[in-house]
C-alpha positions, 0 to 999 in steps of 0.5 A: 750125472744122477745125483747119489741119493734118489730121494734128493731135491732136484739140483738147481744150478741158480739156487746153488750159485746164490748160495755160494754168493750169500757165503761169500758176502757173508764172510767178512764183517757184514752189516745189520742189512746184510744179514736181514736180508740173508735171514728173509732169503733163508725164510722164502723157501726150506730148499734156500737152507739146505742149499747154504748149508751144502755150500758152507760143506763144500767151503769146509772140503776146499779150504786146504786144497784152495789154500794149497792152490794160492802158493801154487799161484802165487809162485806162477805168477812171481815167476812171470812177474820177475823178469821185469821187476825185482822182488824182495820177496816172492812169497808176497802174493800167497796171503792175499791169493790165500784170503780168496782161494776159496771164493775161488774153489766156488768158481771152479764149480760155477765155470765162471773162472779156470784156476792155475791154468790162466797163466800158462794158457796166456804164454801158450801157442797151443791149447788143448781144452778140458775133454777136447783133444787137439792136432795141428800140423807145424810149420815144419811138417811135424804134428803135435796132438794135445791131451785134454787140458794141455798147452804148450809153446812152439818155436818152429823157424829156421834155426830151431825146432823147439817145444815147451811142453807147460801141463798135460800131454803132447805126442808129436809125429816128428819128420825127419830133419838134419836140424834136431826136434827139442821138447822140454818139461819143466827141468827135462828134455827130449831130443829127436830127429824124426819119431813119433812119442810123447811126453807126459808132465805128471803131478809127481813126474814128467814120462816119456814114451816113444812109439817109433824111432828113438828119443835121447832123454835127460833129466836137465835142459843144459849142455852137459845133462846126462841123457838116456837113449830110448827105443820104440816100445820104452818108457822113462821118467824124471823128476828133481834133477834125476832121470830113472831106469827104462822101462818096457811098456805098450805104447800104443795103449799109453797113446790110445788117448788119440783115439778116445782111450785112457788106458793105464797100468798100476799107475798110482789112483792120483794120477788116474784121477788127474787124468780123469779130471781133464776129461770130466766137466766139473773138479775131482777132489781126492781127500785121502793120500794112502787111497792115491798110492793105490795102483790102477790098471784098465782102459776107460772111454776118455768120452764117459769119465763118470762110467769110469769114476763109477768102474773104479769106485767099484773095484777100490770100494772108496766113498765117492760124494758128489756135490753141486752136480760138479765136484765128486770127492773121494776119500 
């Protein structure tokens, strides 16, 4: 990707990482020797001071999102630890995690650590890497496809056919069998005997889309939860224990990510950016909530997220800035 300013100096990853490392060292109470070493480094080249200024700007931009990440990580870790030991303060991790959250934000950009997903990946049976779509044949003969950056747990044995969608989107071609095939996502569930459908977890809701056959969807996983039966070409969403109304949809277009296309019809920009982020080799940061609610329609190649971002910017007219060659800031 090219930088927005054609007159800017060439991007130097090592220099940017060094500036980020200096910023981290200086965030505490550096001693005199560290201060002198930093001043010597600044004096070596004008580019050093420029890189440090960019690192400071990035730190300020990521401080609030990274703090949110710290809370999310605390909740995820607490959920994992709860069965193992009692907890008197479920958010006791939030403060220490928040103190290093901005450091973690720097590590994202360097590609050294992938935030938020590490615990889910550890629990998952199948994971699709960012930027890649993957498919597997399950033990019962069904086929599982995962969108980029997605993860699932799977249990297929004589007594159950069960999948838990931990994040992202999963498309399933379920082999017909008397034993129901159940997909759980958050607080909701989809139950089928034999069909082809998708379950997609988003920030605001989970959506179930049916390509073939029939799927029973509920907003809860309990035995008494009310179900809505979907047919081919229908979609329904659920959130906060509430099931929405089914709508007609071009299911083939919705599942076109399996063929390398991302298709959207009047989807909020924030959701579109979340899906593009699964394919973008960096980070996408949206700073305007009102802008994020703008509806978007279109189809984009998943192997060229940069072109998709340029098209969205041309249509919606938002400001877009690229930092360090890897972070796209939209406002």
